[in-house]
C-alpha positions in Angstrom: 16.2 26.2 -8.2 14.7 29.5 -9.6 11.2 29.2 -8.0 9.6 32.0 -10.1 11.0 30.6 -13.3 9.6 27.1 -12.5 6.2 28.7 -11.7 6.2 30.5 -15.0 7.0 27.3 -16.8 4.2 25.5 -15.0 1.8 28.3 -16.0 2.8 28.1 -19.7 2.4 24.3 -19.6 -1.2 24.7 -18.3 -1.9 27.4 -20.9 -0.7 25.1 -23.7 -3.3 22.5 -22.5 -6.2 24.9 -23.1 -8.5 24.3 -26.0 -11.7 25.9 -27.1 -13.9 25.4 -30.2 -17.4 24.6 -31.4 -19.4 21.5 -30.9 -18.8 20.5 -34.5 -15.0 20.8 -33.9 -15.4 18.6 -30.8 -17.1 15.9 -32.9 -13.9 15.8 -35.1 -11.9 15.2 -31.9 -14.3 12.4 -30.8 -14.0 10.7 -34.3 -10.2 10.6 -34.0 -10.0 9.8 -30.2 -13.3 8.2 -29.0 -11.7 7.8 -25.5 -12.4 11.5 -24.7 -16.1 10.5 -24.3 -15.4 7.8 -21.8 -17.3 7.4 -18.5 -15.9 8.6 -15.2 -15.4 4.9 -14.1 -13.6 4.2 -17.3 -11.4 7.3 -16.8 -10.4 6.2 -13.3 -9.6 2.6 -14.4 -7.5 3.8 -17.4 -5.7 6.3 -15.2 -4.7 3.4 -12.9 -3.6 1.2 -15.8 -1.6 4.0 -17.4 0.9 3.6 -14.6 1.4 -0.1 -15.6 0.6 -3.5 -14.2 3.1 -6.0 -12.8 2.3 -9.7 -12.6 4.3 -12.1 -10.4 5.0 -15.8 -11.0 1.8 -16.8 -9.3 -0.3 -14.5 -11.5 -0.9 -12.0 -8.8 -1.2 -8.4 -10.1 0.4 -5.4 -8.6 -0.5 -1.8 -9.6 2.4 0.7 -9.3 -0.2 3.6 -9.2 -1.0 2.5 -5.7 2.2 0.6 -4.6 4.3 3.7 -4.4 2.3 5.0 -1.5 0.5 1.9 -0.1 2.5 -1.0 1.2 1.4 -4.6 1.9 -2.1 -4.1 0.4 -1.5 -5.8 -2.9 -4.3 -8.4 -2.5 -6.9 -5.9 -1.4 -5.8 -3.4 -4.2 -6.0 -6.2 -6.9 -9.5 -7.1 -5.8 -10.5 -3.4 -5.8 -9.2 -2.8 -9.3 -10.4 -6.0 -10.9 -13.7 -6.5 -9.2 -14.8 -2.9 -9.1 -12.9 -0.5 -11.4 -12.3 -2.9 -14.3 -15.9 -4.1 -14.2 -17.3 -0.6 -13.9 -15.1 0.6 -16.8 -16.8 -2.0 -19.0 -20.2 -0.6 -18.1 -21.2 -3.6 -16.1 -23.8 -3.2 -13.4 -21.0 -2.6 -10.8 -20.7 1.0 -11.9 -24.2 1.6 -10.5 -22.9 0.9 -7.0 -21.3 3.1 -4.4 -17.8 2.0 -3.6 -17.5 1.7 0.2 -14.0 1.1 1.5 -14.2 -0.6 4.9 -11.3 -1.1 7.3 -9.6 -0.2 10.5 -8.2 3.2 11.3 -5.0 4.2 9.6 -5.3 1.3 7.3 -5.0 3.2 4.0 -8.6 4.0 3.0 -8.2 7.7 2.9 -4.8 7.3 1.1 -6.5 5.3 -1.6 -9.1 8.0 -2.2 -6.4 10.8 -2.1 -4.4 8.9 -4.7 -7.4 8.5 -7.0 -8.2 12.2 -6.7 -4.6 13.4 -7.3 -4.2 10.8 -10.1 -7.3 12.1 -11.9 -6.0 15.6 -11.7 -2.8 14.6 -13.4 -4.4 12.2 -15.8 -6.8 15.0 -17.1 -3.6 16.9 -18.1 -2.5 14.1 -20.5 -3.6 13.4 -24.0 -5.2 10.1 -23.0 -7.1 11.5 -20.1 -8.3 14.8 -21.7 -11.8 15.9 -20.6 -13.9 18.2 -22.7 -17.1 20.1 -21.5 -19.7 22.5 -22.6 -18.2 25.9 -21.9 -20.0 27.7 -19.1 -21.7 24.6 -17.8 -21.7 24.6 -14.0 -21.5 20.8 -14.1 -18.7 20.6 -16.8 -21.1 18.5 -18.9 -20.2 16.0 -21.7 -20.8 17.9 -25.0 -22.3 14.8 -26.6 -25.4 15.4 -24.5 -26.2 18.1 -27.0 -27.2 15.4 -29.6 -31.0 14.9 -29.5 -32.1 11.5 -28.0 -33.7 10.4 -31.3 -30.4 10.8 -33.2 -28.1 9.2 -30.7 -28.2 5.6 -31.9 -27.0 6.7 -35.4 -24.4 9.1 -33.8 -23.1 6.3 -31.6 -22.5 4.1 -34.6 -20.7 6.8 -36.5 -18.5 8.0 -33.6 -17.9 4.6 -31.9 -19.0 5.8 -28.5 -21.9 5.4 -26.1 -24.0 8.5 -25.1 -25.7 8.5 -21.8 -27.4 11.4 -19.9 -29.3 14.5 -20.8 -28.4 18.2 -20.7 -28.5 19.9 -17.4 -31.3 22.6 -16.9 -28.7 25.4 -17.3 -27.3 24.1 -20.7 -30.8 23.4 -21.9 -31.8 27.0 -21.4 -28.6 28.4 -22.8 -28.9 26.2 -26.0 -32.3 27.7 -26.5 -31.6 31.4 -25.6 -27.9 31.9 -26.4 -27.5 29.7 -29.5 -31.1 29.6 -30.8 -31.1 25.8 -30.8 -28.0 25.7 -33.1 -26.1 22.8 -31.4 -23.2 23.0 -33.8 -22.3 26.5 -32.5 -22.2 25.6 -28.8 -18.8 26.4 -27.4 -16.8 23.5 -26.0 -13.6 23.7 -23.9 -11.0 21.4 -22.4 -11.3 21.2 -18.6 -8.6 20.2 -16.1 -10.0 18.2 -13.2 -9.1 19.9 -9.9 -10.3 19.4 -6.3 -9.3 22.9 -5.4 -11.2 24.5 -8.3 -14.1 22.1 -7.8 -13.9 20.7 -11.3 -14.8 17.0 -11.6 -13.6 16.2 -8.0 -15.7 16.7 -4.9 -15.5 15.9 -1.2 -18.5 15.8 1.2 -18.0 15.5 4.9 -21.0 15.2 7.3 -21.4 17.7 10.1 -24.2 18.3 12.7 -27.4 16.7 11.2 -29.4 19.7 12.6 -27.5 22.3 10.7 -26.5 20.2 7.6 -28.4 21.2 4.4 -29.1 19.0 1.4 -28.0 21.9 -0.8 -24.4 21.0 0.0 -24.9 18.0 -2.2 -27.4 19.2 -4.8 -27.0 23.0 -5.0 -29.5 25.7 -3.9 -31.7 28.5 -5.0 -30.1 31.9 -5.4 -32.6 34.1 -3.7 -30.9 37.3 -4.9 -32.0 36.5 -8.5 -35.5 35.4 -7.8 -36.9 38.9 -8.4 -34.9 39.2 -11.7 -36.0 35.9 -13.2 -39.3 35.5 -11.4 -39.3 31.8 -10.7 -37.5 29.3 -8.6 -37.6 26.8 -11.5 -35.6 29.1 -13.7 -32.0 27.6 -14.0 -30.5 31.1 -13.8 -32.0 31.4 -10.3 -30.3 28.2 -9.1 -26.7 27.6 -8.0 -25.5 24.2 -9.3 -22.7 24.2 -6.8 -23.4 21.1 -4.7 -20.8 18.4 -4.4 -22.8 16.1 -6.7 -22.9 18.9 -9.3 -19.2 19.7 -9.1 -18.0 16.1 -9.0 -19.7 15.3 -12.4 -17.3 13.7 -14.9 -15.0 12.6 -12.1 -15.1 11.4 -8.5 -16.8 12.4 -5.3 -15.4 11.3 -1.9 -18.2 10.8 0.7 -16.3 10.9 4.0 -17.8 8.9 6.9 -20.9 8.2 4.7 -22.6 6.0 7.3 -22.5 8.8 9.9 -24.8 10.9 7.6 -28.5 11.7 8.2 -30.8 9.4 6.1 -32.1 12.2 3.9 -28.5 12.8 2.6 -28.3 9.2 1.4 -31.6 9.2 -0.4 -30.1 11.2 -3.3 -27.6 8.5 -3.8 -30.3 5.9 -4.6 -31.2 7.4 -7.9 -27.7 8.6 -8.7 -26.2 5.2 -8.4 -28.9 3.2 -10.2 -30.1 5.6 -12.8 -27.2 8.1 -13.1 -29.3 11.1 -12.1 -30.5 13.0 -9.0 -33.2 15.5 -8.0 -32.4 19.1 -7.3 -34.8 22.0 -6.8 -37.8 22.3 -9.1 -36.1 20.7 -12.0 -36.4 17.4 -13.8 -33.8 14.7 -12.8 -30.3 15.9 -13.5 -27.8 13.5 -15.1 -24.5 13.0 -13.5 -21.6 10.7 -14.4 -19.4 10.2 -11.4 -17.7 7.6 -9.2 -18.8 7.8 -5.5 -16.3 6.5 -3.0 -17.1 6.3 0.6 -15.1 4.9 3.6 -16.0 3.7 7.0 -15.0 1.3 9.8 -16.3 -2.2 10.5 -18.3 -1.2 13.6 -20.3 1.5 11.8 -20.9 -0.8 8.8 -22.3 -3.5 11.0 -24.6 -1.0 12.7 -25.7 0.3 9.3 -26.7 -3.1 7.8 -28.5 -4.1 11.0 -31.0 -1.2 10.4 -33.8 -2.5 8.0 -34.4 1.1 6.8 -31.1 1.0 5.0 -31.8 -2.1 2.8 -32.4 -0.1 -0.4 -29.0 1.7 -0.1 -27.2 -1.4 1.2 -28.1 -3.1 -2.1 -26.5 -0.3 -4.0 -23.2 -0.5 -2.1 -20.1 -2.6 -3.0 -18.0 -3.1 0.1 -14.3 -3.5 -0.3 -12.4 -4.6 2.8 -9.1 -2.7 3.3 -7.3 -4.6 6.1 -4.0 -3.7 7.7 -0.8 -4.9 6.0 0.3 -8.3 7.3 3.9 -8.3 6.0 6.8 -7.2 8.3 9.0 -5.8 5.5 6.1 -3.7 4.1 5.2 -2.5 7.6 8.8 -1.1 7.9 8.2 0.8 4.6 5.0 2.3 6.1 7.0 3.5 9.1 9.7 4.9 6.9 7.1 6.8 4.9 5.4 8.2 7.9 8.7 9.3 9.4 9.7 11.1 6.2 6.4 13.0 6.3 6.9 14.0 10.0 9.4 16.1 11.9 11.4 13.0 12.9 13.3 12.7 9.6 16.4 14.3 11.1 16.6 11.5 13.8 18.8 8.5 13.2 16.9 5.3 13.8 19.3 2.3 14.3 19.1 -0.6 11.9 16.4 -3.3 12.8 14.7 -0.9 15.2 11.7 -0.4 12.9 11.8 -4.2 12.1 11.4 -5.0 15.8 8.4 -2.6 16.0 6.9 -4.1 12.8 7.2 -7.7 14.3 5.2 -6.6 17.3 2.6 -4.8 15.2 2.1 -7.6 12.7 1.7 -10.2 15.5 -1.2 -8.1 16.9 -3.0 -8.4 13.6 -2.6 -12.1 12.9 -5.0 -14.8 13.9 -4.0 -18.1 15.4 -4.2 -20.8 12.7 -5.8 -24.1 13.2 -3.1 -25.7 11.0 -1.1 -28.2 13.0 2.4 -27.0 14.0 1.7 -23.4 12.8 2.3 -20.7 15.3 2.1 -16.9 14.9 5.9 -16.4 14.3 6.0 -19.0 11.5 2.9 -17.5 10.0 4.5 -14.0 10.2 7.6 -15.3 8.4 5.6 -17.1 5.7 3.5 -14.0 5.0 6.7 -12.0 4.6 8.0 -14.4 2.0 10.6 -16.2 4.2 11.2 -19.9 3.8 10.0 -21.9 6.8 10.9 -25.6 7.0 8.0 -27.9 6.2 5.8 -25.3 4.5 5.3 -24.4 0.8 3.8 -21.5 -1.1 0.4 -23.4 -1.3 0.4 -23.3 2.6 0.6 -19.5 2.5 -2.4 -19.3 0.2 -4.3 -21.7 2.5 -3.4 -19.5 5.6 -4.5 -16.3 3.8 -7.9 -17.9 3.0 -8.4 -19.3 6.5 -9.7 -16.0 8.0 -11.4 -13.6 5.6 -11.3 -10.8 8.3 -7.6 -11.2 9.2 -5.9 -7.9 9.4 -9.1 -6.0 10.4 -7.9 -5.6 14.0 -4.6 -4.9 15.8 -2.3 -2.0 16.4 -2.3 0.7 13.7 0.9 2.3 12.2 0.3 5.7 13.7 0.4 4.3 17.2 3.9 3.1 16.5 5.0 6.4 15.1 3.5 8.2 18.2 5.5 5.9 20.5 8.7 6.5 18.5 8.0 10.3 19.0 7.5 9.7 22.7 10.8 7.7 22.8 12.6 10.6 21.2 11.2 13.2 23.6 12.4 11.1 26.5 15.8 10.6 24.9 18.6 13.2 25.0 20.2 11.9 21.7 19.2 12.1 18.1 19.4 8.3 17.7 17.1 5.6 19.0 17.4 1.9 18.8 15.0 -1.1 18.8 15.1 -1.4 22.6 14.0 2.3 23.0 11.1 1.7 20.6 10.0 -1.6 22.2 10.1 0.0 25.6 8.0 2.9 24.5 5.5 0.6 22.8 5.2 -1.3 26.1 4.7 1.9 28.2 2.1 3.1 25.7 -0.1 0.1 26.2 -1.2 1.4 29.6 -2.4 4.6 28.0 -4.2 3.1 25.0 -7.9 3.6 25.7 -9.2 0.8 23.4 -7.0 -2.0 24.6 -8.6 -4.4 27.2 -6.7 -6.0 30.0 -6.7 -9.4 28.2 -5.3 -7.7 25.0 -2.6 -6.0 27.0 -1.3 -9.3 28.4 -1.3 -10.7 24.8 0.5 -7.6 23.4 3.1 -7.7 26.2 3.9 -11.3 25.0 4.2 -10.0 21.5 6.7 -7.4 22.6 8.8 -10.1 24.2 8.7 -12.1 21.0 9.7 -9.0 19.0 12.7 -8.5 21.4 13.8 -12.1 20.9 13.7 -11.6 17.1 15.8 -8.5 17.5 18.2 -10.3 19.8 19.0 -12.8 17.1 19.5 -10.1 14.5 21.7 -8.1 16.8 23.9 -11.1 17.6 24.2 -12.0 13.9 25.1 -8.3 13.0 27.9 -8.1 15.6 29.2 -11.6 14.8 29.2 -10.9 11.1 31.1 -7.6 11.7 33.7 -9.6 13.8 34.4 -11.9 10.8 37.0 -10.2 8.6 36.0 -10.7 5.0 32.9 -12.6 6.1 31.8 -13.6 2.6 35.2 -15.0 1.8 35.2 -17.0 5.1 31.8 -18.4 4.3 32.8 -19.3 0.7 35.9 -21.1 1.9 33.9 -23.1 4.5 31.2 -23.9 1.9 33.8 -25.1 -0.7 35.4 -27.3 1.9 32.1 -28.8 2.9 31.0 -29.4 -0.7 34.4 -31.2 -1.5 33.8 -33.5 1.5 30.1 -34.1 0.6 31.0 -35.0 -3.0 33.7 -37.4 -1.8 31.3 -38.9 0.8 28.5 -39.5 -1.8 30.8 -40.9 -4.5 32.8 -43.1 -2.1 36.0 -41.4 -3.0 38.9 -39.7 -1.1 40.0 -36.1 -0.9 43.5 -35.0 -1.8 45.2 -32.7 0.7 46.2 -29.5 -1.2 49.4 -29.1 0.8 50.8 -32.7 1.3 49.0 -34.3 -1.7 48.0 -37.1 0.7 44.6 -38.9 0.0 42.2 -38.6 3.0 38.8 -39.9 3.9 36.0 -37.3 3.9 36.1 -35.1 7.1 33.0 -36.4 8.9 33.7 -34.2 11.9 33.6 -31.0 9.7 30.5 -32.0 7.9 28.6 -32.9 11.1 29.7 -29.7 12.8 28.0 -27.7 10.0 24.9 -30.0 9.6 24.2 -30.0 13.4 23.8 -26.2 13.2 20.4 -26.7 11.5 19.3 -29.8 13.3 20.3 -32.5 10.7 20.3 -35.8 12.7 22.7 -38.6 12.2 20.0 -40.6 10.4 19.1 -37.7 8.1 22.7 -36.7 7.1 23.0 -39.0 4.1 19.7 -37.7 2.5 20.7 -34.1 3.2 24.1 -34.6 1.5 22.6 -36.3 -1.5 20.1 -33.4 -1.8 22.9 -31.0 -1.9 24.7 -33.0 -4.6 21.5 -33.2 -6.7 21.1 -29.4 -6.4 24.7 -28.9 -7.6 24.0 -31.2 -10.6 20.8 -29.3 -11.4 22.6 -26.0 -11.4 25.4 -27.4 -13.6 22.9 -28.7 -16.2 21.4 -25.2 -16.4 24.9 -23.6 -16.7 24.5 -21.9 -13.3 27.1 -21.8 -10.5 26.2 -23.3 -7.1 27.2 -20.7 -4.6 26.7 -19.5 -1.0 23.2 -18.3 -1.6 22.0 -21.3 -3.7 20.6 -23.4 -0.8 18.8 -21.6 2.0 19.3 -24.1 4.8 23.0 -24.8 3.9 23.6 -21.0 4.0 22.0 -20.9 7.4 24.2 -23.8 8.6 27.4 -22.1 7.3 26.5 -18.8 9.0 25.7 -20.5 12.3 29.0 -22.5 12.2 31.0 -19.4 11.6 29.2 -17.6 14.4 29.6 -20.5 16.8 33.4 -20.6 16.2 33.5 -16.8 16.9 31.1 -16.7 19.9 33.8 -16.8 22.6 35.9 -14.1 20.9 32.9 -11.8 20.5 31.8 -12.4 24.1 35.2 -11.6 25.6 35.8 -8.6 23.4 32.4 -6.9 23.9 31.9 -7.5 27.6 35.4 -6.7 28.9 35.3 -3.5 31.0 39.0 -2.7 30.6 39.9 -4.0 27.1 43.6 -4.5 26.3 45.2 -2.9 23.2 44.3 -5.8 20.9 40.7 -6.0 22.1 40.3 -2.2 21.8 41.7 -2.3 18.2 39.2 -5.1 17.4 36.3 -3.2 18.9 37.2 -0.1 16.9 37.4 -2.2 13.7 34.0 -3.7 14.4 32.5 -0.3 15.2 33.9 1.1 12.0 32.5 -1.8 10.0 29.0 -1.4 11.6 29.0 2.3 10.7 30.4 2.0 7.2 28.6 -1.1 6.0 25.5 -1.5 8.1 24.1 2.0 8.6 24.8 2.5 12.3 26.0 5.8 13.8 28.7 5.9 16.5 26.0 6.0 19.3 23.9 3.0 18.3 27.0 1.0 17.2 28.5 1.2 20.7 25.1 0.5 22.3 24.7 -2.6 20.0 28.1 -3.9 21.1 27.4 -3.5 24.8 23.9 -5.1 24.4 25.2 -8.1 22.4 28.0 -8.5 25.0 25.4 -8.8 27.8 23.3 -11.2 25.7 26.3 -13.5 25.1 27.2 -13.5 28.8 23.7 -14.7 30.0 
């Protein structure tokens, strides 16, 4: 890559986006593309939608704009986009509210805001998201504000847009003095939103209330020019450089808003409701911007308990952003955090992050009152796994049982910190599930916010996570021991289906070698069915269900295979593994393997490395560990 060449190309691309003309030329652009005059809320919503919308079979929406960086928050994101951004884009009263993201630490609140800011920067560089402003305006003002209020109704009908807001003091003065009131000559330019350049994107972070100045939000008087212009009310003697000024036309992030001194929040009352704010000795200044704040649950509860905050509280829309509650998505979060860290060179054994994710998700779930439902079943259902006796409607019922589920528990950064700790203690560049679980357990003693009662509960969750990993480890090794595993499974399945068909149709089976007609092999069928707890009384119904499923597949022109029936597949797997168990046990646990056993171990190790993503270190550790499990 020629870095300098790429930089030059990028510079040329930015230069091609530049446009400058008169207000009358801008009106021609608006006539052709009315969307250039859209509100900040509409711009944010259209930016999100421009990346596409995916809808699943249940009608749930997923937004790729967020889902590439945020995992397991689809429900919260859908609510955020539909209930706030979509409504605000349609100029409903929702746009007159501050958006407050509330959730636990490391839950994704800051990431959402960062994505919105970066997304706006990119979107303003596209044709659909182009933003035009009065040239030289410190607030990058919408040029349509130049149209006098008494002519706006007619202009709106002609242009097909809505015009809201008035000229800022600076532009009002310049229109009079520089352009002699000739609106049509006012220069207009295309602006590119940028947080670094403070164009359309602002960030305010509270500091010490004693030293914090309101000018950081609304701008300040330039005392060096007072003698030149003679008055504090002259716009030329004022710096319109506060965050509310600079974030006009875009978005302002109000970090830890509820930690702010009250006087800082007063400006937001008028801005949210009326679309303007007070600065210096000027009339109210119009501003079109989306204000996003974030906080945690404890601070929000303290805020609403204070009666003084009622006015602001009514102007806030709270969007809960809970932790992710799906194991598979939690693994993706860890993988993302690892890629961003200095740990990316480390090999993490398969299922290690899964084991950590099981522990983490269990700490976030709440015990259901539904009969027969425990946390492990709930965890599986949330992750999209099939659990016997439960349907998709049960998942929805569980999700609606506790509105605050996911607002507590262990955060992803704690897990990443413990993985780092495990690596520091280890001399190798490979860690497995046991290393991570051990580190998570050790870290509970050092965690300042975990009570003694929680610690006992979390230790139990680590034990459950280890049991889940034990089952996966055994399956992984047993599968590696089966040569051509899929073929073995298919052969066993075909044999079982032949016998089931004969059993249900009261016919016999022809032996492929001798040609002899035989009764269905009851012993074979039962040896498979017993693996998943099918009782003697239930076997007939189960076999008939399989036959009905085969017929349904045949009618649709589909082939019934190994993956067509979840429970039957599980039974086939368990049967194969049960037959192999003794072989695996002897081979993995033998201290002095003979030539054949050594050959088998080397074959299995090679298969684990080539097909399952293990390295030589963790593959050998897995074999030793599974050997010890099978000998217990």
